[in-house]
DRENKOL-201053 format. One record per atom (N, C-alpha, C, O): x, y, z; residue number from 1. Coordinates in steps of 0.05 Angstrom, whole numbers. Example, Ala and Ser with C-alpha at 12.3 -4.5 7.8 and 13.67 -1.06 7.14 Angstrom:
! residues 2
ATOM;X;Y;Z;nr
ATOM;264;-114;156;1
ATOM;246;-90;156;1
ATOM;264;-66;156;1
ATOM;285;-66;169;1
ATOM;257;-45;142;2
ATOM;273;-21;143;2
ATOM;258;1;157;2
ATOM;268;23;161;2
***
This chain:
! residues 192
ATOM;X;Y;Z;nr
ATOM;15;-21;0;1
ATOM;-3;-1;6;1
ATOM;19;28;5;1
ATOM;37;36;20;1
ATOM;9;41;-21;2
ATOM;29;63;-23;2
ATOM;6;89;-5;2
ATOM;-18;90;1;2
ATOM;27;107;-1;3
ATOM;12;130;13;3
ATOM;20;160;-6;3
ATOM;43;166;-8;3
ATOM;0;174;-17;4
ATOM;4;200;-38;4
ATOM;2;212;-10;4
ATOM;-10;207;10;4
ATOM;26;233;-21;5
ATOM;40;255;-10;5
ATOM;19;277;-15;5
ATOM;8;286;-35;5
ATOM;19;281;18;6
ATOM;-1;304;0;6
ATOM;4;333;7;6
ATOM;19;341;25;6
ATOM;-15;354;-16;7
ATOM;-10;361;-37;7
ATOM;-15;393;-22;7
ATOM;-39;393;-17;7
ATOM;-6;413;-15;8
ATOM;-13;436;1;8
ATOM;-27;446;-8;8
ATOM;-27;452;-31;8
ATOM;-45;451;12;9
ATOM;-64;466;1;9
ATOM;-59;497;0;9
ATOM;-52;511;19;9
ATOM;-64;506;-24;10
ATOM;-63;545;-25;10
ATOM;-95;562;-11;10
ATOM;-119;559;-17;10
ATOM;-84;573;5;11
ATOM;-104;595;28;11
ATOM;-117;608;10;11
ATOM;-103;617;-8;11
ATOM;-141;611;10;12
ATOM;-148;633;-15;12
ATOM;-148;658;10;12
ATOM;-159;678;2;12
ATOM;-142;659;27;13
ATOM;-137;685;55;13
ATOM;-111;702;34;13
ATOM;-95;692;17;13
ATOM;-114;727;43;14
ATOM;-80;737;30;14
ATOM;-68;736;46;14
ATOM;-78;732;68;14
ATOM;-37;739;41;15
ATOM;-20;734;57;15
ATOM;-4;747;71;15
ATOM;19;740;78;15
ATOM;-16;771;77;16
ATOM;-17;780;108;16
ATOM;-34;770;130;16
ATOM;-30;778;153;16
ATOM;-60;748;123;17
ATOM;-68;742;128;17
ATOM;-74;714;136;17
ATOM;-96;704;141;17
ATOM;-46;701;134;18
ATOM;-29;673;147;18
ATOM;-21;664;157;18
ATOM;-5;645;157;18
ATOM;-37;688;183;19
ATOM;-16;681;199;19
ATOM;-46;669;221;19
ATOM;-70;673;218;19
ATOM;-30;651;245;20
ATOM;-44;631;261;20
ATOM;-52;655;280;20
ATOM;-38;672;292;20
ATOM;-85;649;279;21
ATOM;-89;675;312;21
ATOM;-86;675;332;21
ATOM;-92;695;345;21
ATOM;-73;647;344;22
ATOM;-68;640;365;22
ATOM;-44;653;372;22
ATOM;-41;672;388;22
ATOM;-24;638;352;23
ATOM;-1;654;376;23
ATOM;21;674;350;23
ATOM;45;679;354;23
ATOM;9;680;331;24
ATOM;28;700;310;24
ATOM;41;681;296;24
ATOM;58;693;284;24
ATOM;43;654;290;25
ATOM;66;648;268;25
ATOM;54;644;254;25
ATOM;29;645;258;25
ATOM;68;638;225;26
ATOM;62;642;200;26
ATOM;44;615;204;26
ATOM;50;604;225;26
ATOM;22;600;189;27
ATOM;14;585;187;27
ATOM;27;555;163;27
ATOM;23;531;166;27
ATOM;40;569;143;28
ATOM;58;562;128;28
ATOM;78;539;141;28
ATOM;92;554;155;28
ATOM;86;519;143;29
ATOM;96;503;152;29
ATOM;129;513;150;29
ATOM;143;520;169;29
ATOM;135;513;125;30
ATOM;151;518;112;30
ATOM;163;548;121;30
ATOM;185;552;131;30
ATOM;144;569;116;31
ATOM;157;592;132;31
ATOM;167;587;160;31
ATOM;189;594;167;31
ATOM;152;575;173;32
ATOM;153;560;210;32
ATOM;183;555;210;32
ATOM;200;568;222;32
ATOM;189;529;192;33
ATOM;214;525;179;33
ATOM;236;541;176;33
ATOM;257;536;187;33
ATOM;232;556;165;34
ATOM;257;566;158;34
ATOM;267;598;171;34
ATOM;286;612;166;34
ATOM;239;603;196;35
ATOM;238;623;210;35
ATOM;253;606;234;35
ATOM;271;616;248;35
ATOM;244;577;238;36
ATOM;261;565;268;36
ATOM;287;563;257;36
ATOM;304;571;272;36
ATOM;294;554;236;37
ATOM;325;542;220;37
ATOM;339;573;228;37
ATOM;361;574;240;37
ATOM;324;600;221;38
ATOM;348;631;227;38
ATOM;345;646;257;38
ATOM;351;668;266;38
ATOM;331;622;267;39
ATOM;335;634;298;39
ATOM;360;607;311;39
ATOM;379;612;326;39
ATOM;355;586;303;40
ATOM;371;558;310;40
ATOM;401;572;307;40
ATOM;416;577;325;40
ATOM;406;578;272;41
ATOM;436;592;265;41
ATOM;444;613;285;41
ATOM;467;615;292;41
ATOM;425;628;295;42
ATOM;431;656;304;42
ATOM;439;649;333;42
ATOM;457;660;347;42
ATOM;420;627;338;43
ATOM;428;616;371;43
ATOM;456;613;365;43
ATOM;468;634;365;43
ATOM;471;590;360;44
ATOM;488;573;343;44
ATOM;519;585;351;44
ATOM;538;578;366;44
ATOM;511;611;327;45
ATOM;529;642;322;45
ATOM;537;644;348;45
ATOM;557;634;357;45
ATOM;518;657;363;46
ATOM;519;665;387;46
ATOM;541;653;420;46
ATOM;553;663;439;46
ATOM;534;628;409;47
ATOM;543;603;429;47
ATOM;571;601;417;47
ATOM;587;611;433;47
ATOM;584;591;390;48
ATOM;604;590;380;48
ATOM;626;624;390;48
ATOM;650;625;398;48
ATOM;608;645;384;49
ATOM;632;665;403;49
ATOM;639;668;427;49
ATOM;660;677;436;49
ATOM;612;658;441;50
ATOM;605;647;474;50
ATOM;630;637;480;50
ATOM;642;642;501;50
ATOM;637;625;465;51
ATOM;663;590;469;51
ATOM;679;600;452;51
ATOM;690;578;450;51
ATOM;688;610;442;52
ATOM;719;621;439;52
ATOM;711;642;453;52
ATOM;724;636;473;52
ATOM;700;664;460;53
ATOM;704;681;474;53
ATOM;716;655;516;53
ATOM;734;656;533;53
ATOM;702;645;514;54
ATOM;716;640;536;54
ATOM;738;617;535;54
ATOM;746;614;558;54
ATOM;749;602;519;55
ATOM;771;600;520;55
ATOM;797;621;508;55
ATOM;822;620;505;55
ATOM;784;631;506;56
ATOM;806;658;504;56
ATOM;812;668;541;56
ATOM;833;671;552;56
ATOM;793;672;548;57
ATOM;791;682;588;57
ATOM;804;659;589;57
ATOM;829;661;589;57
ATOM;793;630;589;58
ATOM;809;622;600;58
ATOM;843;611;602;58
ATOM;856;600;620;58
ATOM;851;619;574;59
ATOM;874;617;567;59
ATOM;890;636;575;59
ATOM;913;627;578;59
ATOM;888;667;582;60
ATOM;898;684;595;60
ATOM;888;681;623;60
ATOM;903;693;638;60
ATOM;870;671;634;61
ATOM;875;669;663;61
ATOM;892;646;675;61
ATOM;903;648;697;61
ATOM;894;624;659;62
ATOM;924;604;668;62
ATOM;950;621;663;62
ATOM;967;619;680;62
ATOM;954;639;642;63
ATOM;981;648;630;63
ATOM;982;672;667;63
ATOM;1000;669;683;63
ATOM;964;689;670;64
ATOM;963;696;685;64
ATOM;968;683;719;64
ATOM;975;698;738;64
ATOM;964;662;720;65
ATOM;968;644;742;65
ATOM;985;631;756;65
ATOM;988;626;780;65
ATOM;1002;626;728;66
ATOM;1028;626;720;66
ATOM;1046;641;726;66
ATOM;1064;634;742;66
ATOM;1043;665;715;67
ATOM;1055;689;715;67
ATOM;1052;699;747;67
ATOM;1073;707;756;67
ATOM;1041;698;756;68
ATOM;1048;719;789;68
ATOM;1031;691;813;68
ATOM;1016;696;832;68
ATOM;1042;657;800;69
ATOM;1038;634;817;69
ATOM;1065;651;843;69
ATOM;1064;643;866;69
ATOM;1078;665;839;70
ATOM;1109;658;859;70
ATOM;1098;683;879;70
ATOM;1108;684;901;70
ATOM;1082;699;875;71
ATOM;1074;731;883;71
ATOM;1077;721;917;71
ATOM;1093;729;933;71
ATOM;1054;700;922;72
ATOM;1061;695;946;72
ATOM;1083;700;969;72
ATOM;1085;715;989;72
ATOM;1097;681;956;73
ATOM;1133;680;963;73
ATOM;1145;692;957;73
ATOM;1166;693;971;73
ATOM;1145;709;934;74
ATOM;1162;737;940;74
ATOM;1154;756;959;74
ATOM;1166;765;979;74
ATOM;1137;759;952;75
ATOM;1123;783;991;75
ATOM;1132;772;1009;75
ATOM;1141;786;1027;75
ATOM;1132;740;1014;76
ATOM;1152;738;1043;76
ATOM;1177;739;1045;76
ATOM;1190;730;1065;76
ATOM;1189;750;1024;77
ATOM;1218;747;1023;77
ATOM;1220;778;1026;77
ATOM;1235;785;1044;77
ATOM;1207;799;1012;78
ATOM;1210;827;1023;78
ATOM;1232;834;1042;78
ATOM;1255;841;1039;78
ATOM;1213;830;1066;79
ATOM;1221;835;1095;79
ATOM;1258;826;1095;79
ATOM;1279;839;1095;79
ATOM;1252;796;1095;80
ATOM;1291;789;1087;80
ATOM;1307;809;1071;80
ATOM;1327;819;1080;80
ATOM;1297;815;1045;81
ATOM;1306;835;1028;81
ATOM;1312;858;1047;81
ATOM;1335;862;1054;81
ATOM;1294;873;1056;82
ATOM;1301;895;1074;82
ATOM;1317;893;1092;82
ATOM;1336;907;1094;82
ATOM;1312;873;1108;83
ATOM;1330;868;1133;83
ATOM;1369;868;1121;83
ATOM;1387;883;1127;83
ATOM;1367;844;1106;84
ATOM;1396;859;1090;84
ATOM;1403;887;1074;84
ATOM;1427;892;1071;84
ATOM;1384;904;1064;85
ATOM;1393;934;1067;85
ATOM;1399;951;1095;85
ATOM;1414;970;1098;85
ATOM;1379;936;1120;86
ATOM;1395;958;1148;86
ATOM;1422;944;1143;86
ATOM;1443;955;1138;86
ATOM;1418;919;1145;87
ATOM;1461;900;1154;87
ATOM;1479;929;1139;87
ATOM;1499;942;1146;87
ATOM;1458;932;1109;88
ATOM;1485;946;1097;88
ATOM;1501;965;1096;88
ATOM;1524;970;1091;88
ATOM;1469;982;1108;89
ATOM;1476;1009;1117;89
ATOM;1495;1006;1148;89
ATOM;1512;1019;1160;89
ATOM;1486;990;1149;90
ATOM;1502;1001;1184;90
ATOM;1530;979;1177;90
ATOM;1548;982;1193;90
ATOM;1534;961;1159;91
ATOM;1565;961;1164;91
ATOM;1581;977;1147;91
ATOM;1606;977;1148;91
ATOM;1562;998;1124;92
ATOM;1572;1017;1114;92
ATOM;1579;1037;1134;92
ATOM;1601;1049;1136;92
ATOM;1560;1040;1148;93
ATOM;1568;1067;1170;93
ATOM;1590;1059;1189;93
ATOM;1604;1079;1195;93
ATOM;1601;1029;1205;94
ATOM;1611;1023;1220;94
ATOM;1634;1017;1214;94
ATOM;1654;1026;1227;94
ATOM;1637;998;1187;95
ATOM;1666;989;1174;95
ATOM;1674;999;1154;95
ATOM;1699;995;1152;95
ATOM;1667;1012;1136;96
ATOM;1666;1017;1113;96
ATOM;1659;1004;1092;96
ATOM;1653;980;1092;96
ATOM;1660;1022;1068;97
ATOM;1657;992;1040;97
ATOM;1687;983;1035;97
ATOM;1687;969;1015;97
ATOM;1710;985;1046;98
ATOM;1728;971;1040;98
ATOM;1730;937;1056;98
ATOM;1747;921;1048;98
ATOM;1706;927;1083;99
ATOM;1713;918;1090;99
ATOM;1697;891;1078;99
ATOM;1675;892;1066;99
ATOM;1717;865;1085;100
ATOM;1702;837;1077;100
ATOM;1674;836;1077;100
ATOM;1657;836;1059;100
ATOM;1674;836;1102;101
ATOM;1646;836;1110;101
ATOM;1609;843;1101;101
ATOM;1587;832;1104;101
ATOM;1625;878;1087;102
ATOM;1610;897;1088;102
ATOM;1607;883;1049;102
ATOM;1586;885;1037;102
ATOM;1631;872;1037;103
ATOM;1636;868;1010;103
ATOM;1613;840;1012;103
ATOM;1593;837;998;103
ATOM;1622;822;1031;104
ATOM;1599;796;1022;104
ATOM;1583;796;1034;104
ATOM;1581;774;1046;104
ATOM;1569;807;1038;105
ATOM;1540;826;1039;105
ATOM;1532;840;1024;105
ATOM;1508;835;1021;105
ATOM;1540;857;1010;106
ATOM;1534;871;989;106
ATOM;1528;847;968;106
ATOM;1505;850;960;106
ATOM;1544;821;955;107
ATOM;1544;803;937;107
ATOM;1522;784;943;107
ATOM;1514;775;922;107
ATOM;1509;774;964;108
ATOM;1487;767;968;108
ATOM;1462;781;967;108
ATOM;1444;769;956;108
ATOM;1459;802;976;109
ATOM;1450;818;973;109
ATOM;1438;822;938;109
ATOM;1417;812;930;109
ATOM;1456;838;920;110
ATOM;1459;828;891;110
ATOM;1447;816;889;110
ATOM;1426;819;877;110
ATOM;1457;792;904;111
ATOM;1450;753;885;111
ATOM;1418;756;887;111
ATOM;1402;754;868;111
ATOM;1411;763;921;112
ATOM;1384;762;922;112
ATOM;1366;785;896;112
ATOM;1344;777;888;112
ATOM;1372;798;892;113
ATOM;1357;822;877;113
ATOM;1359;810;848;113
ATOM;1337;811;836;113
ATOM;1384;796;832;114
ATOM;1395;797;814;114
ATOM;1372;764;812;114
ATOM;1357;766;793;114
ATOM;1368;733;830;115
ATOM;1346;728;823;115
ATOM;1327;726;830;115
ATOM;1320;702;829;115
ATOM;1303;746;843;116
ATOM;1278;754;840;116
ATOM;1281;766;814;116
ATOM;1260;761;801;116
ATOM;1299;782;798;117
ATOM;1296;795;772;117
ATOM;1291;778;757;117
ATOM;1274;784;740;117
ATOM;1304;747;757;118
ATOM;1292;727;737;118
ATOM;1269;720;740;118
ATOM;1255;711;722;118
ATOM;1261;723;761;119
ATOM;1233;721;756;119
ATOM;1201;743;758;119
ATOM;1177;738;763;119
ATOM;1211;762;752;120
ATOM;1199;783;743;120
ATOM;1199;813;761;120
ATOM;1186;833;756;120
ATOM;1221;809;788;121
ATOM;1216;820;813;121
ATOM;1238;846;806;121
ATOM;1263;842;805;121
ATOM;1222;883;798;122
ATOM;1238;896;801;122
ATOM;1232;917;818;122
ATOM;1209;920;824;122
ATOM;1253;935;830;123
ATOM;1252;949;848;123
ATOM;1235;985;833;123
ATOM;1242;999;813;123
ATOM;1217;988;850;124
ATOM;1204;1009;838;124
ATOM;1224;1037;851;124
ATOM;1229;1042;875;124
ATOM;1231;1050;830;125
ATOM;1243;1079;831;125
ATOM;1227;1105;847;125
ATOM;1211;1115;832;125
ATOM;1228;1114;865;126
ATOM;1214;1130;874;126
ATOM;1223;1158;878;126
ATOM;1206;1174;874;126
ATOM;1250;1168;885;127
ATOM;1256;1184;883;127
ATOM;1260;1206;860;127
ATOM;1266;1197;838;127
ATOM;1257;1233;863;128
ATOM;1255;1257;836;128
ATOM;1224;1240;816;128
ATOM;1221;1250;794;128
ATOM;1212;1228;820;129
ATOM;1192;1220;803;129
ATOM;1167;1233;825;129
ATOM;1165;1237;850;129
ATOM;1155;1237;806;130
ATOM;1123;1248;814;130
ATOM;1108;1227;824;130
ATOM;1106;1206;811;130
ATOM;1095;1232;851;131
ATOM;1072;1216;864;131
ATOM;1061;1202;850;131
ATOM;1049;1214;833;131
ATOM;1058;1175;849;132
ATOM;1045;1163;834;132
ATOM;1026;1139;870;132
ATOM;1039;1126;886;132
ATOM;990;1143;871;133
ATOM;990;1126;888;133
ATOM;985;1094;887;133
ATOM;979;1079;906;133
ATOM;991;1084;850;134
ATOM;989;1052;857;134
ATOM;1011;1045;857;134
ATOM;1013;1021;860;134
ATOM;1046;1065;852;135
ATOM;1062;1056;856;135
ATOM;1076;1058;885;135
ATOM;1096;1046;890;135
ATOM;1060;1080;907;136
ATOM;1073;1100;921;136
ATOM;1058;1101;951;136
ATOM;1034;1107;950;136
ATOM;1065;1097;970;137
ATOM;1054;1106;1003;137
ATOM;1063;1128;1012;137
ATOM;1087;1131;1018;137
ATOM;1038;1155;1012;138
ATOM;1058;1165;1019;138
ATOM;1066;1171;1053;138
ATOM;1050;1162;1069;138
ATOM;1083;1181;1062;139
ATOM;1074;1174;1098;139
ATOM;1082;1199;1110;139
ATOM;1084;1200;1135;139
ATOM;1086;1219;1095;140
ATOM;1089;1243;1106;140
ATOM;1092;1267;1079;140
ATOM;1099;1262;1056;140
ATOM;1087;1289;1087;141
ATOM;1097;1315;1067;141
ATOM;1113;1333;1070;141
ATOM;1112;1336;1094;141
ATOM;1125;1346;1063;142
ATOM;1152;1366;1074;142
ATOM;1152;1380;1057;142
ATOM;1150;1371;1034;142
ATOM;1153;1409;1061;143
ATOM;1152;1427;1050;143
ATOM;1173;1431;1037;143
ATOM;1194;1435;1049;143
ATOM;1172;1430;1005;144
ATOM;1204;1441;990;144
ATOM;1211;1471;975;144
ATOM;1196;1491;974;144
ATOM;1221;1470;971;145
ATOM;1228;1501;953;145
ATOM;1237;1496;936;145
ATOM;1223;1503;917;145
ATOM;1264;1480;927;146
ATOM;1277;1462;906;146
ATOM;1251;1450;885;146
ATOM;1259;1452;861;146
ATOM;1228;1441;887;147
ATOM;1226;1422;859;147
ATOM;1188;1428;873;147
ATOM;1180;1439;894;147
ATOM;1179;1417;857;148
ATOM;1151;1414;850;148
ATOM;1133;1406;872;148
ATOM;1148;1394;888;148
ATOM;1109;1407;881;149
ATOM;1101;1391;897;149
ATOM;1081;1364;880;149
ATOM;1069;1361;858;149
ATOM;1086;1350;905;150
ATOM;1078;1318;890;150
ATOM;1101;1308;879;150
ATOM;1097;1293;860;150
ATOM;1120;1311;886;151
ATOM;1148;1304;882;151
ATOM;1156;1280;908;151
ATOM;1155;1283;932;151
ATOM;1164;1253;886;152
ATOM;1173;1243;920;152
ATOM;1211;1256;924;152
ATOM;1229;1259;907;152
ATOM;1211;1260;955;153
ATOM;1234;1269;958;153
ATOM;1255;1244;979;153
ATOM;1280;1243;979;153
ATOM;1243;1231;991;154
ATOM;1256;1215;1003;154
ATOM;1238;1188;996;154
ATOM;1215;1186;987;154
ATOM;1259;1163;1006;155
ATOM;1239;1134;1005;155
ATOM;1246;1117;1033;155
ATOM;1269;1113;1041;155
ATOM;1226;1109;1043;156
ATOM;1220;1108;1079;156
ATOM;1233;1075;1072;156
ATOM;1252;1064;1083;156
ATOM;1206;1063;1040;157
ATOM;1222;1037;1042;157
ATOM;1212;1032;1018;157
ATOM;1191;1039;1007;157
ATOM;1239;1014;1006;158
ATOM;1236;1009;975;158
ATOM;1206;991;972;158
ATOM;1197;975;989;158
ATOM;1194;999;944;159
ATOM;1169;978;943;159
ATOM;1184;967;905;159
ATOM;1203;976;892;159
ATOM;1163;948;899;160
ATOM;1177;918;873;160
ATOM;1144;925;859;160
ATOM;1122;936;863;160
ATOM;1157;913;841;161
ATOM;1138;907;825;161
ATOM;1139;883;814;161
ATOM;1162;876;815;161
ATOM;1119;861;800;162
ATOM;1123;834;790;162
ATOM;1114;839;773;162
ATOM;1093;853;775;162
ATOM;1126;829;743;163
ATOM;1113;838;716;163
ATOM;1089;859;715;163
ATOM;1065;856;708;163
ATOM;1103;880;726;164
ATOM;1089;900;720;164
ATOM;1067;905;744;164
ATOM;1052;925;741;164
ATOM;1064;890;763;165
ATOM;1033;896;781;165
ATOM;1056;904;814;165
ATOM;1076;890;820;165
ATOM;1047;929;829;166
ATOM;1054;932;843;166
ATOM;1057;919;865;166
ATOM;1039;928;879;166
ATOM;1069;901;878;167
ATOM;1068;881;899;167
ATOM;1067;884;929;167
ATOM;1055;871;946;167
ATOM;1088;914;932;168
ATOM;1092;929;950;168
ATOM;1091;956;943;168
ATOM;1102;958;921;168
ATOM;1082;982;952;169
ATOM;1098;999;944;169
ATOM;1103;1005;954;169
ATOM;1103;995;976;169
ATOM;1117;1034;950;170
ATOM;1149;1047;956;170
ATOM;1136;1065;987;170
ATOM;1116;1080;983;170
ATOM;1143;1064;1006;171
ATOM;1132;1079;1030;171
ATOM;1166;1111;1019;171
ATOM;1191;1110;1015;171
ATOM;1144;1133;1017;172
ATOM;1152;1156;1009;172
ATOM;1138;1188;1023;172
ATOM;1117;1199;1028;172
ATOM;1166;1194;1024;173
ATOM;1162;1220;1042;173
ATOM;1159;1246;1002;173
ATOM;1175;1250;983;173
ATOM;1134;1255;1007;174
ATOM;1124;1274;984;174
ATOM;1110;1299;985;174
ATOM;1088;1305;994;174
ATOM;1138;1318;969;175
ATOM;1149;1343;972;175
ATOM;1111;1363;970;175
ATOM;1092;1356;956;175
ATOM;1111;1386;988;176
ATOM;1086;1394;1000;176
ATOM;1098;1427;986;176
ATOM;1121;1435;984;176
ATOM;1072;1440;979;177
ATOM;1083;1467;962;177
ATOM;1088;1492;996;177
ATOM;1071;1491;1014;177
ATOM;1112;1510;998;178
ATOM;1132;1513;1013;178
ATOM;1113;1532;1034;178
ATOM;1122;1540;1055;178
ATOM;1087;1538;1025;179
ATOM;1063;1553;1048;179
ATOM;1061;1524;1069;179
ATOM;1053;1528;1092;179
ATOM;1066;1500;1060;180
ATOM;1059;1480;1075;180
ATOM;1070;1482;1106;180
ATOM;1063;1470;1126;180
ATOM;1089;1499;1100;181
ATOM;1109;1497;1136;181
ATOM;1100;1503;1158;181
ATOM;1090;1525;1158;181
ATOM;1098;1491;1177;182
ATOM;1089;1479;1197;182
ATOM;1079;1525;1212;182
ATOM;1098;1541;1210;182
ATOM;1062;1531;1220;183
ATOM;1062;1552;1231;183
ATOM;1081;1560;1261;183
ATOM;1083;1583;1269;183
ATOM;1091;1539;1273;184
ATOM;1106;1545;1289;184
ATOM;1091;1533;1317;184
ATOM;1100;1538;1339;184
ATOM;1072;1518;1313;185
ATOM;1056;1502;1331;185
ATOM;1059;1482;1328;185
ATOM;1051;1467;1346;185
ATOM;1073;1469;1304;186
ATOM;1065;1444;1307;186
ATOM;1039;1443;1294;186
ATOM;1032;1419;1294;186
ATOM;1025;1454;1285;187
ATOM;1006;1458;1263;187
ATOM;1015;1456;1235;187
ATOM;1034;1472;1233;187
ATOM;1012;1448;1221;188
ATOM;1001;1463;1186;188
ATOM;973;1458;1168;188
ATOM;955;1442;1164;188
ATOM;984;1488;1162;189
ATOM;961;1497;1150;189
ATOM;943;1480;1128;189
ATOM;951;1467;1108;189
ATOM;918;1485;1136;190
ATOM;902;1477;1103;190
ATOM;913;1486;1074;190
ATOM;916;1510;1068;190
ATOM;917;1465;1058;191
ATOM;929;1469;1031;191
ATOM;907;1501;1019;191
ATOM;884;1501;1026;191
ATOM;919;1524;1002;192
ATOM;897;1532;995;192
ATOM;892;1530;963;192
ATOM;871;1538;954;192
***
């Protein structure tokens, strides 16, 4: 027994009236299928674009995790470097730079900084630079006649960056306008 294909019947209604009154969809199954196909293609394109973006983001996150994986260890070593620098300053003051102990300590200090440098650590240069709140922490302001306001005058504690990211801001003394000089009673007037 063979079945005959049903021939599509043409509706006598005008083309704009060929919508199903119940849900507003075209009554013609071909038009409905084409609309659904276009909708599915648009969805597929959006999902594909989202997936490609996800892959890029995941790769970027993994790479960033690798680059900054040692950050906690490096932060823990920075106080050791600070102590070495204080010891070097005391040895320079008490024994001079010709002393073998001072020279040995200097070699160890330089080697430690060189090793950290291989992992992307750099010292933040502060003195003479404009104050940058992303790289410097102002400990105090000091009036200065010989330079513009907001210039780093002195470094209290060194700052460090890891591959361009500040891991410890430099603690600094920043220049203030000369009119900020204390008024003789230990107070600093408000800036004008």
